GULOZA-893045 format. One record per residue (C-alpha): y, z, x; residue in one letter; residue number from 1. Coordinates in pm, 1 decimal. Layout:
N
{{Y,Z,X},A,NUM},
...
This chain:
533
{{1024.8,3311.2,-2798.7},X,1},
{{1312.3,3189.2,-2583.2},X,2},
{{1299.0,3049.5,-2233.8},X,3},
{{1566.2,2948.8,-1987.6},X,4},
{{1604.1,2592.9,-1866.1},X,5},
{{1796.6,2430.0,-1586.5},X,6},
{{1953.3,2099.1,-1670.4},X,7},
{{1824.2,1873.0,-1399.1},X,8},
{{2054.5,1593.4,-1496.1},X,9},
{{2369.3,1806.3,-1450.3},X,10},
{{2304.6,1917.0,-1092.7},X,11},
{{2600.8,1833.8,-868.9},X,12},
{{2545.5,1563.9,-608.8},X,13},
{{2534.8,1692.4,-249.1},X,14},
{{2837.0,1621.3,-30.4},X,15},
{{2808.5,1404.8,279.1},X,16},
{{2834.0,1710.5,500.8},X,17},
{{2546.6,1873.6,317.4},X,18},
{{2335.7,1558.1,347.3},X,19},
{{2397.5,1554.4,722.5},X,20},
{{2281.0,1915.6,743.2},X,21},
{{1969.1,1832.6,543.9},X,22},
{{1890.0,1539.3,774.0},X,23},
{{1936.2,1757.4,1084.3},X,24},
{{1728.3,2038.5,937.1},X,25},
{{1443.2,1813.8,824.0},X,26},
{{1444.3,1630.2,1157.2},X,27},
{{1421.5,1970.2,1325.3},X,28},
{{1130.1,2060.7,1099.6},X,29},
{{943.8,1734.3,1165.0},X,30},
{{1003.1,1777.5,1539.7},X,31},
{{899.2,2141.7,1566.8},X,32},
{{600.6,2181.2,1333.5},X,33},
{{327.7,2312.2,1560.2},X,34},
{{47.7,2092.3,1435.3},X,35},
{{-129.1,1810.2,1614.3},X,36},
{{157.6,1562.4,1586.3},X,37},
{{434.6,1403.3,1786.3},X,38},
{{575.0,1749.5,1846.8},X,39},
{{291.4,1871.3,2066.5},X,40},
{{171.1,1542.0,2217.5},X,41},
{{430.0,1571.4,2492.6},X,42},
{{289.3,1908.2,2596.5},X,43},
{{-45.4,1750.3,2679.6},X,44},
{{107.5,1651.8,3014.3},X,45},
{{87.5,2008.9,3138.4},X,46},
{{-215.6,2166.3,3308.9},X,47},
{{-278.7,2449.9,3064.6},X,48},
{{-379.8,2205.2,2792.9},X,49},
{{-619.2,2020.7,3023.5},X,50},
{{-836.4,2326.4,3079.9},X,51},
{{-1163.1,2268.1,2895.5},X,52},
{{-1221.9,2627.3,2792.3},X,53},
{{-1382.3,2488.3,2476.7},X,54},
{{-1526.3,2143.1,2395.2},X,55},
{{-1189.1,2046.3,2244.0},X,56},
{{-960.8,2213.0,2499.3},X,57},
{{-683.4,2461.8,2434.1},X,58},
{{-458.1,2217.0,2246.1},X,59},
{{-744.9,2102.4,2025.7},X,60},
{{-844.3,2462.8,1959.5},X,61},
{{-486.0,2552.8,1869.7},X,62},
{{-433.1,2243.8,1650.7},X,63},
{{-757.9,2273.4,1456.9},X,64},
{{-697.5,2642.6,1389.8},X,65},
{{-346.3,2564.6,1267.9},X,66},
{{-469.2,2289.9,1034.4},X,67},
{{-753.0,2499.9,894.6},X,68},
{{-522.0,2794.9,828.2},X,69},
{{-263.9,2559.8,673.2},X,70},
{{-531.0,2423.9,438.4},X,71},
{{-642.0,2772.1,331.2},X,72},
{{-283.8,2892.4,284.0},X,73},
{{-209.6,2579.1,79.9},X,74},
{{-507.5,2648.3,-147.6},X,75},
{{-389.4,3006.0,-198.8},X,76},
{{-34.7,2891.2,-279.1},X,77},
{{-163.5,2633.2,-528.3},X,78},
{{-366.6,2903.9,-704.8},X,79},
{{-62.0,3131.4,-720.0},X,80},
{{156.6,2851.3,-857.9},X,81},
{{-96.5,2749.8,-1124.2},X,82},
{{-136.5,3107.1,-1242.6},X,83},
{{243.8,3128.6,-1260.3},X,84},
{{262.0,3449.3,-1063.3},X,85},
{{627.4,3527.4,-1000.8},X,86},
{{721.3,3354.4,-673.7},X,87},
{{876.7,3531.0,-377.7},X,88},
{{1259.0,3515.4,-401.7},X,89},
{{1408.3,3243.4,-187.9},X,90},
{{1609.3,3471.2,39.6},X,91},
{{1309.7,3690.6,122.2},X,92},
{{1077.2,3393.4,169.6},X,93},
{{1331.5,3205.9,378.7},X,94},
{{1409.3,3500.6,603.9},X,95},
{{1043.1,3589.1,664.1},X,96},
{{945.2,3224.4,721.0},X,97},
{{1239.2,3169.8,959.3},X,98},
{{1155.4,3474.9,1171.1},X,99},
{{783.8,3385.7,1182.8},X,100},
{{860.7,3023.7,1267.6},X,101},
{{1092.6,3112.7,1553.0},X,102},
{{844.3,3369.5,1687.8},X,103},
{{568.1,3105.8,1688.7},X,104},
{{793.4,2863.4,1876.7},X,105},
{{864.9,3133.9,2132.8},X,106},
{{495.6,3219.2,2160.7},X,107},
{{398.4,2855.5,2207.2},X,108},
{{671.0,2814.1,2468.2},X,109},
{{556.9,3127.1,2652.1},X,110},
{{195.9,3002.7,2664.7},X,111},
{{313.1,2665.0,2798.8},X,112},
{{560.2,2794.8,3055.0},X,113},
{{333.1,3058.3,3204.6},X,114},
{{18.4,2843.0,3169.1},X,115},
{{-172.1,3111.6,2979.9},X,116},
{{-540.8,3028.7,3018.4},X,117},
{{-689.1,3301.8,2796.7},X,118},
{{-894.4,3119.8,2528.9},X,119},
{{-843.2,3390.5,2263.7},X,120},
{{-466.2,3338.2,2270.3},X,121},
{{-472.8,2993.5,2113.5},X,122},
{{-668.7,3066.2,1793.3},X,123},
{{-439.5,3364.4,1730.4},X,124},
{{-134.5,3150.2,1794.1},X,125},
{{-283.8,2884.1,1567.5},X,126},
{{-328.2,3133.4,1282.0},X,127},
{{31.4,3251.3,1316.6},X,128},
{{161.6,2894.5,1334.9},X,129},
{{-38.6,2789.8,1028.2},X,130},
{{110.4,3070.3,819.3},X,131},
{{464.3,3019.1,953.0},X,132},
{{451.9,2641.2,906.3},X,133},
{{329.8,2684.0,547.9},X,134},
{{606.3,2928.7,465.2},X,135},
{{880.9,2707.3,605.0},X,136},
{{741.0,2399.3,428.5},X,137},
{{764.0,2594.3,102.6},X,138},
{{1123.5,2692.6,180.4},X,139},
{{1220.0,2333.8,253.1},X,140},
{{1038.4,2221.3,-60.5},X,141},
{{1258.2,2445.8,-272.8},X,142},
{{1574.9,2323.1,-100.9},X,143},
{{1483.6,1956.2,-140.1},X,144},
{{1381.9,2009.5,-502.6},X,145},
{{1724.4,2148.3,-579.1},X,146},
{{1922.5,1890.7,-385.3},X,147},
{{1744.0,1555.7,-370.8},X,148},
{{1677.6,1305.3,-649.6},X,149},
{{1485.5,994.4,-546.7},X,150},
{{1761.6,786.1,-390.0},X,151},
{{1897.2,1073.4,-181.3},X,152},
{{1543.6,1183.9,-95.0},X,153},
{{1468.4,839.8,49.8},X,154},
{{1790.6,847.0,251.2},X,155},
{{1746.9,1201.2,383.6},X,156},
{{1372.3,1183.9,455.4},X,157},
{{1400.6,836.1,608.3},X,158},
{{1693.2,933.1,832.7},X,159},
{{1521.0,1259.0,933.6},X,160},
{{1201.5,1070.4,1020.8},X,161},
{{1391.8,824.6,1241.0},X,162},
{{1579.0,1108.7,1412.5},X,163},
{{1258.5,1306.0,1466.8},X,164},
{{1105.3,999.8,1633.2},X,165},
{{1389.9,1006.2,1884.7},X,166},
{{1342.3,1379.0,1944.9},X,167},
{{968.3,1336.8,1997.3},X,168},
{{1044.7,1058.3,2245.8},X,169},
{{1257.4,1305.6,2443.6},X,170},
{{965.4,1549.5,2448.9},X,171},
{{772.9,1293.7,2650.6},X,172},
{{1055.7,1240.9,2901.9},X,173},
{{1199.0,1587.7,2968.0},X,174},
{{1063.1,1841.3,3215.2},X,175},
{{891.9,2148.6,3071.5},X,176},
{{1210.0,2357.0,3062.6},X,177},
{{1397.5,2083.7,2877.0},X,178},
{{1111.1,2036.0,2632.8},X,179},
{{1101.5,2405.5,2550.3},X,180},
{{1478.7,2420.4,2504.9},X,181},
{{1465.2,2122.3,2268.4},X,182},
{{1173.5,2279.8,2078.1},X,183},
{{1370.3,2602.5,2028.3},X,184},
{{1681.0,2414.3,1912.6},X,185},
{{1477.8,2211.8,1659.8},X,186},
{{1298.5,2526.8,1541.3},X,187},
{{1631.5,2703.4,1492.2},X,188},
{{1771.8,2411.2,1292.1},X,189},
{{1459.1,2398.8,1074.3},X,190},
{{1466.0,2775.3,1014.9},X,191},
{{1837.6,2840.7,965.1},X,192},
{{1969.3,2537.3,774.6},X,193},
{{1767.9,2605.9,453.0},X,194},
{{1922.1,2952.6,434.9},X,195},
{{2269.1,2807.4,492.8},X,196},
{{2248.2,2535.5,226.7},X,197},
{{2056.4,2733.5,-34.3},X,198},
{{2222.4,2731.0,-374.6},X,199},
{{2118.6,2998.0,-627.3},X,200},
{{1971.4,2845.3,-941.0},X,201},
{{2216.7,2835.4,-1228.0},X,202},
{{2095.4,2877.8,-1584.4},X,203},
{{2243.0,2602.4,-1796.5},X,204},
{{2102.2,2647.3,-2144.9},X,205},
{{1835.9,2810.6,-2357.4},X,206},
{{1539.2,2623.1,-2497.7},X,207},
{{1352.7,2744.1,-2802.2},X,208},
{{986.1,2716.7,-2708.4},X,209},
{{889.7,2734.4,-3074.9},X,210},
{{1032.9,2383.8,-3113.8},X,211},
{{757.1,2242.3,-2896.6},X,212},
{{455.2,2094.2,-3071.9},X,213},
{{118.7,2264.9,-3069.2},X,214},
{{-6.4,2036.5,-2793.4},X,215},
{{254.0,2186.6,-2559.4},X,216},
{{262.1,2557.9,-2644.8},X,217},
{{436.9,2710.2,-2343.2},X,218},
{{750.3,2679.9,-2131.7},X,219},
{{806.8,2858.9,-1803.4},X,220},
{{1114.3,3065.6,-1729.2},X,221},
{{1255.2,2767.4,-1537.5},X,222},
{{1213.7,2546.6,-1843.2},X,223},
{{914.1,2354.7,-1713.8},X,224},
{{665.7,2239.0,-1971.5},X,225},
{{312.7,2371.5,-1926.7},X,226},
{{67.6,2140.9,-2100.7},X,227},
{{-177.9,2349.9,-2292.8},X,228},
{{-437.5,2074.6,-2319.0},X,229},
{{-416.4,1959.0,-1956.4},X,230},
{{-432.5,2157.0,-1633.3},X,231},
{{-116.4,2153.7,-1423.7},X,232},
{{-292.4,1977.4,-1136.2},X,233},
{{-411.9,1694.1,-1361.2},X,234},
{{-58.6,1638.4,-1488.4},X,235},
{{79.8,1650.9,-1135.3},X,236},
{{-177.6,1392.6,-1027.7},X,237},
{{-62.4,1167.7,-1312.9},X,238},
{{289.3,1179.4,-1172.1},X,239},
{{241.5,1180.6,-794.4},X,240},
{{-125.4,1105.2,-733.9},X,241},
{{-84.2,746.8,-619.0},X,242},
{{211.4,835.6,-394.4},X,243},
{{23.2,1122.9,-234.1},X,244},
{{-253.9,890.0,-119.9},X,245},
{{-15.4,771.9,149.7},X,246},
{{30.8,1119.3,298.1},X,247},
{{-342.9,1190.6,290.0},X,248},
{{-427.5,855.1,452.1},X,249},
{{-156.0,908.0,714.4},X,250},
{{-290.1,1252.5,809.3},X,251},
{{-651.2,1135.4,823.7},X,252},
{{-588.5,817.1,1023.8},X,253},
{{-357.1,982.1,1277.4},X,254},
{{-620.3,1251.7,1335.7},X,255},
{{-904.9,1000.3,1370.2},X,256},
{{-697.4,798.4,1618.0},X,257},
{{-632.0,1110.3,1823.8},X,258},
{{-698.9,949.7,2164.1},X,259},
{{-508.5,629.8,2083.4},X,260},
{{-237.3,842.0,1923.3},X,261},
{{-193.5,1033.9,2249.5},X,262},
{{-188.8,722.9,2465.6},X,263},
{{14.3,504.8,2228.3},X,264},
{{283.5,757.7,2142.7},X,265},
{{559.3,504.9,2208.6},X,266},
{{420.0,261.3,1951.0},X,267},
{{389.1,536.5,1691.3},X,268},
{{741.7,665.1,1748.2},X,269},
{{884.3,313.2,1739.1},X,270},
{{705.3,236.7,1413.4},X,271},
{{820.9,567.6,1263.1},X,272},
{{1183.4,505.1,1360.8},X,273},
{{1178.4,151.5,1218.0},X,274},
{{1012.4,274.6,898.5},X,275},
{{1273.6,546.8,851.1},X,276},
{{1565.6,311.3,910.2},X,277},
{{1415.6,48.0,680.4},X,278},
{{1364.7,294.8,396.4},X,279},
{{1721.3,425.6,431.6},X,280},
{{1853.3,67.2,412.4},X,281},
{{1637.7,-4.2,107.9},X,282},
{{1759.3,309.4,-71.6},X,283},
{{2125.1,230.9,-3.5},X,284},
{{2102.8,-135.7,-102.1},X,285},
{{1877.7,-111.3,-408.3},X,286},
{{2052.3,-124.1,-744.4},X,287},
{{1913.7,39.8,-1055.1},X,288},
{{1663.1,323.4,-1085.8},X,289},
{{1362.9,399.7,-870.0},X,290},
{{1048.9,390.1,-1082.6},X,291},
{{771.5,630.0,-986.6},X,292},
{{501.4,363.6,-937.0},X,293},
{{767.8,116.0,-826.3},X,294},
{{742.8,-205.4,-631.4},X,295},
{{716.7,-33.1,-294.3},X,296},
{{394.2,137.2,-398.5},X,297},
{{249.2,-127.3,-630.1},X,298},
{{327.1,-432.3,-418.1},X,299},
{{468.8,-358.9,-73.5},X,300},
{{215.5,-101.6,49.7},X,301},
{{-93.6,-298.4,-64.5},X,302},
{{48.3,-609.1,104.7},X,303},
{{114.3,-407.5,423.4},X,304},
{{-243.5,-278.9,414.9},X,305},
{{-374.7,-635.0,386.6},X,306},
{{-151.8,-740.9,678.6},X,307},
{{-290.4,-454.0,887.2},X,308},
{{-647.4,-557.3,810.0},X,309},
{{-576.8,-923.0,877.9},X,310},
{{-382.0,-839.6,1193.9},X,311},
{{-667.4,-632.1,1331.6},X,312},
{{-913.3,-916.9,1274.8},X,313},
{{-682.2,-1176.7,1427.5},X,314},
{{-603.6,-973.4,1738.5},X,315},
{{-971.8,-899.7,1789.7},X,316},
{{-1056.1,-1270.3,1755.4},X,317},
{{-782.0,-1378.9,1994.3},X,318},
{{-856.2,-1096.1,2235.5},X,319},
{{-491.9,-990.4,2207.3},X,320},
{{-567.4,-622.8,2260.4},X,321},
{{-518.6,-324.7,2032.6},X,322},
{{-139.2,-294.0,2077.4},X,323},
{{-45.2,-517.7,1783.2},X,324},
{{-306.9,-360.5,1558.8},X,325},
{{-184.7,-11.3,1649.4},X,326},
{{175.9,-106.3,1574.6},X,327},
{{79.5,-242.3,1233.6},X,328},
{{-131.9,64.2,1154.6},X,329},
{{138.0,308.0,1259.5},X,330},
{{396.4,113.4,1059.7},X,331},
{{188.9,111.5,741.8},X,332},
{{111.1,480.6,743.9},X,333},
{{459.1,583.7,855.2},X,334},
{{610.5,403.9,557.2},X,335},
{{348.6,557.3,327.4},X,336},
{{415.7,909.3,457.5},X,337},
{{795.0,881.4,427.0},X,338},
{{766.4,738.1,73.8},X,339},
{{531.1,1020.5,-23.9},X,340},
{{763.2,1293.2,101.0},X,341},
{{1061.1,1137.7,-77.6},X,342},
{{860.2,1099.7,-399.1},X,343},
{{748.0,1462.6,-385.8},X,344},
{{1111.1,1570.3,-348.9},X,345},
{{1202.3,1363.9,-655.2},X,346},
{{909.3,1498.0,-859.3},X,347},
{{1004.5,1856.8,-775.9},X,348},
{{1370.5,1776.9,-847.1},X,349},
{{1275.7,1650.7,-1194.5},X,350},
{{1173.8,2005.7,-1283.7},X,351},
{{849.0,1958.1,-1472.1},X,352},
{{652.1,2116.5,-1187.1},X,353},
{{768.9,2395.3,-962.7},X,354},
{{857.8,2303.8,-606.0},X,355},
{{602.9,2559.3,-486.7},X,356},
{{321.5,2380.1,-670.7},X,357},
{{425.6,2030.8,-560.1},X,358},
{{459.3,2115.1,-192.8},X,359},
{{163.1,2353.7,-183.1},X,360},
{{-60.5,2070.9,-302.1},X,361},
{{96.1,1839.4,-43.7},X,362},
{{49.6,2098.5,231.8},X,363},
{{-314.0,2155.3,139.4},X,364},
{{-386.7,1780.6,118.8},X,365},
{{-214.0,1698.9,447.6},X,366},
{{-368.1,1980.0,651.8},X,367},
{{-711.9,1928.3,496.3},X,368},
{{-711.0,1552.5,558.9},X,369},
{{-588.9,1602.2,914.2},X,370},
{{-853.9,1866.0,984.6},X,371},
{{-1130.6,1641.4,851.0},X,372},
{{-990.9,1352.6,1054.2},X,373},
{{-1004.0,1567.0,1367.2},X,374},
{{-1372.9,1634.9,1308.0},X,375},
{{-1452.8,1271.3,1233.2},X,376},
{{-1259.5,1146.7,1534.7},X,377},
{{-1427.9,1398.7,1763.0},X,378},
{{-1775.6,1308.7,1638.9},X,379},
{{-1739.1,930.0,1668.6},X,380},
{{-1773.3,738.0,1994.5},X,381},
{{-1456.2,564.5,2110.2},X,382},
{{-1576.6,219.3,2008.4},X,383},
{{-1623.5,336.9,1647.6},X,384},
{{-1271.0,473.9,1603.6},X,385},
{{-1123.9,135.2,1515.8},X,386},
{{-1406.8,78.9,1266.9},X,387},
{{-1329.2,410.9,1096.2},X,388},
{{-958.2,324.5,1079.9},X,389},
{{-1036.0,-19.0,933.9},X,390},
{{-1261.9,132.3,668.3},X,391},
{{-994.6,389.5,579.7},X,392},
{{-723.9,122.9,552.3},X,393},
{{-951.0,-89.9,332.7},X,394},
{{-1021.7,204.0,102.0},X,395},
{{-651.3,289.4,93.0},X,396},
{{-555.9,-64.5,-7.0},X,397},
{{-831.6,-71.8,-269.1},X,398},
{{-719.0,265.4,-408.5},X,399},
{{-357.0,147.7,-434.0},X,400},
{{-458.8,-164.7,-623.9},X,401},
{{-700.7,19.6,-853.9},X,402},
{{-463.1,305.5,-933.7},X,403},
{{-187.8,55.4,-1008.2},X,404},
{{-423.9,-143.2,-1233.0},X,405},
{{-542.1,167.0,-1417.0},X,406},
{{-185.2,287.4,-1464.1},X,407},
{{-82.1,-43.5,-1613.6},X,408},
{{-379.4,-41.0,-1849.3},X,409},
{{-299.4,315.4,-1952.5},X,410},
{{63.0,224.8,-2015.1},X,411},
{{-44.4,-76.4,-2219.4},X,412},
{{-276.0,138.3,-2434.1},X,413},
{{0.6,392.0,-2479.3},X,414},
{{240.1,120.4,-2585.4},X,415},
{{-2.1,-15.8,-2841.5},X,416},
{{-57.1,330.5,-2985.7},X,417},
{{311.0,376.8,-3062.6},X,418},
{{412.7,222.0,-3391.3},X,419},
{{755.5,126.1,-3266.6},X,420},
{{660.6,-12.8,-2926.4},X,421},
{{664.5,-364.7,-3061.3},X,422},
{{1045.4,-347.4,-3064.9},X,423},
{{1212.3,-571.9,-2807.3},X,424},
{{1401.6,-404.2,-2526.9},X,425},
{{1770.0,-377.2,-2612.4},X,426},
{{2079.7,-380.8,-2393.9},X,427},
{{2000.1,-146.3,-2104.4},X,428},
{{1631.2,-240.1,-2111.3},X,429},
{{1725.2,-598.5,-2048.4},X,430},
{{1927.9,-488.4,-1749.4},X,431},
{{1633.7,-286.8,-1615.9},X,432},
{{1851.3,16.3,-1537.0},X,433},
{{1896.3,352.5,-1702.0},X,434},
{{2199.1,545.2,-1824.3},X,435},
{{2194.1,791.3,-1536.6},X,436},
{{2248.4,515.7,-1279.4},X,437},
{{2580.3,403.2,-1137.0},X,438},
{{2770.8,177.8,-1378.1},X,439},
{{2853.2,-40.1,-1080.2},X,440},
{{2487.3,-141.3,-1068.3},X,441},
{{2511.1,-281.2,-1416.2},X,442},
{{2836.1,-454.2,-1330.8},X,443},
{{2661.3,-611.6,-1034.4},X,444},
{{2410.0,-769.3,-1271.3},X,445},
{{2677.7,-873.0,-1519.1},X,446},
{{2848.4,-1213.8,-1528.6},X,447},
{{3104.4,-1264.3,-1256.4},X,448},
{{3413.2,-1270.1,-1479.6},X,449},
{{3619.7,-953.1,-1493.6},X,450},
{{3630.5,-965.9,-1872.5},X,451},
{{3252.8,-969.8,-1900.8},X,452},
{{3220.6,-685.0,-1650.2},X,453},
{{3474.6,-477.8,-1838.9},X,454},
{{3291.3,-546.4,-2164.1},X,455},
{{2963.1,-423.2,-2015.9},X,456},
{{3126.3,-106.2,-1884.6},X,457},
{{3290.9,-40.5,-2220.4},X,458},
{{2960.8,-91.0,-2401.6},X,459},
{{2779.2,145.5,-2167.2},X,460},
{{3051.3,409.0,-2205.8},X,461},
{{3047.9,373.9,-2583.2},X,462},
{{2668.6,408.7,-2599.7},X,463},
{{2681.5,714.7,-2373.5},X,464},
{{2948.4,874.7,-2594.1},X,465},
{{2747.7,817.9,-2911.4},X,466},
{{2434.0,962.2,-2747.8},X,467},
{{2630.4,1265.4,-2628.1},X,468},
{{2773.3,1318.0,-2976.0},X,469},
{{2426.1,1301.2,-3133.4},X,470},
{{2291.2,1540.9,-2871.6},X,471},
{{2567.3,1791.7,-2945.4},X,472},
{{2529.4,1758.5,-3321.1},X,473},
{{2153.3,1812.9,-3313.0},X,474},
{{2133.4,2070.1,-3030.5},X,475},
{{1917.5,1864.5,-2797.2},X,476},
{{1789.7,2030.2,-2480.3},X,477},
{{1892.0,1914.8,-2132.4},X,478},
{{1582.3,1697.5,-2089.1},X,479},
{{1618.2,1550.8,-2438.7},X,480},
{{1979.1,1459.3,-2353.7},X,481},
{{1846.7,1269.0,-2053.2},X,482},
{{1587.3,1084.9,-2260.2},X,483},
{{1798.2,991.2,-2564.3},X,484},
{{2005.5,719.6,-2387.9},X,485},
{{1687.8,553.6,-2262.0},X,486},
{{1553.8,545.1,-2618.0},X,487},
{{1889.4,404.2,-2730.1},X,488},
{{1841.1,120.5,-2481.1},X,489},
{{1496.2,39.9,-2622.6},X,490},
{{1276.9,182.8,-2346.2},X,491},
{{932.5,322.9,-2424.8},X,492},
{{780.1,652.7,-2316.6},X,493},
{{599.5,511.0,-2013.7},X,494},
{{919.5,372.8,-1865.6},X,495},
{{1107.0,696.6,-1933.9},X,496},
{{834.5,904.5,-1768.3},X,497},
{{844.6,679.4,-1463.4},X,498},
{{1219.9,674.8,-1417.3},X,499},
{{1256.8,1051.8,-1471.9},X,500},
{{954.7,1143.0,-1255.4},X,501},
{{778.3,1336.5,-1529.9},X,502},
{{431.3,1297.9,-1675.5},X,503},
{{375.6,1058.8,-1969.7},X,504},
{{249.9,1343.9,-2189.4},X,505},
{{566.8,1541.9,-2130.8},X,506},
{{784.3,1237.8,-2198.8},X,507},
{{603.5,1177.9,-2529.2},X,508},
{{648.3,1543.0,-2623.6},X,509},
{{1023.7,1527.9,-2567.2},X,510},
{{1048.5,1198.0,-2756.3},X,511},
{{868.8,1349.0,-3055.3},X,512},
{{1107.5,1644.9,-3046.0},X,513},
{{1404.8,1408.9,-3041.6},X,514},
{{1265.0,1222.2,-3342.8},X,515},
{{1216.8,1550.3,-3529.1},X,516},
{{1562.3,1685.9,-3451.5},X,517},
{{1737.4,1359.1,-3538.8},X,518},
{{1514.6,1318.4,-3846.9},X,519},
{{1396.7,970.3,-3747.2},X,520},
{{1053.8,817.3,-3706.5},X,521},
{{1095.2,532.4,-3458.6},X,522},
{{1305.4,389.1,-3180.0},X,523},
{{1444.1,140.6,-3429.5},X,524},
{{1603.5,435.4,-3610.1},X,525},
{{1740.0,561.2,-3278.0},X,526},
{{1893.0,218.7,-3214.1},X,527},
{{2062.5,226.0,-3555.3},X,528},
{{2201.3,575.0,-3499.3},X,529},
{{2338.9,504.2,-3155.0},X,530},
{{2493.7,173.3,-3255.5},X,531},
{{2654.3,290.4,-3577.4},X,532},
{{3030.4,300.1,-3565.2},X,533},
């Protein structure tokens, strides 16, 4: 049985012009999604959304319908992805989603401009918007999966978030006609740019699925490993579960703080803009690889959560008002949401899971958490909202710490179970960077003398050449070619899984296949092979 595989590591890097288009398109998407967010807050100024036709008003009725439909559509898409039903071709999906999205924007604009006060209109519009939003999110998920590894994902998503904050600020300043014009422009960018930048998937090589061990008996047509002993969702949670907590917490807290969110829109937009700019700066300045459970998630976010909790207590004690606490809360969850979206792009880009599965799960989790938050926020008295937010932040911080602790324990057990994990890290492991990263990063860590820097570069190039020669001689697959240099540097399976954004089980499977094809039994043998002259 033969299956086709795309070589994730050989994808061309996007040009600067393409990255600009992606930033504009994503900013348009973030600023035109018709859910209860910064996009629609500005429209609460107009009379039609102050008519209490229902206990939650027209905007609440529209938003809750949209979120509920988005949750149900997300569940359906997850089921389709898990069952590996052939997905809708990109062109057809993109065209249908674009038309539906633009029609919903027009319908929403019509209801606003003419102050339609028919209650039945808004649930129908909410159903249409939920379906259209879900379709366009799926389209953008496929585009980002093809184009954005982790570093570029952080840059693009961070820049788009900052730009969308500026657009949402304009929504609150412009008259109705200007708001609607801006909404249509953003909707058009979000709908058209994915179709313009779409690149048909290129088949790079053929993988023999019979070479996989019995524990991993199947490979999809895209070359993604399907773990026979573990459901796809469990494996996806292993990879992106901790990151996704940020998106879920963001959706829930913003929905619970609905009243404060409406009144404190400036604080939220300022925090979002600063978070986006900060993440872009971090991505551009950081040297070396981005690990999946890296320092931002294991250290920075838990510390931010503790600062938010401490800040809320201090401001309450000093009677300093809720402004500082709101700023800290918005900042924490904005950073968490941007990091989650970038991580999901990187996970989908890695190729183990289809983009449809990754972003369907994210869509379902976000809409579901936001819908539940709407219900909780509506049921609680105003004085209990801050208590609910504090409890959520505490649980979020606790979950981050516990997941990080459990991951480290799991990695330690995995290391002890490997007979060769007692080997010391060699060369690249000591540098803390992988072979796929820019050689300049390694030179930056090298001694300052030109001779030493040149020696490091020569050593890296020589190691890469020997790994490439071994890969060619033993017919390694695209993923195995990615993994071999990390083994040659002395890294273990846990590190490789983290830096390549794949699950530990899949990393171990590929490592075992490399051992079998090279006829070795340990990383020590790999080190000998790759360092032999």
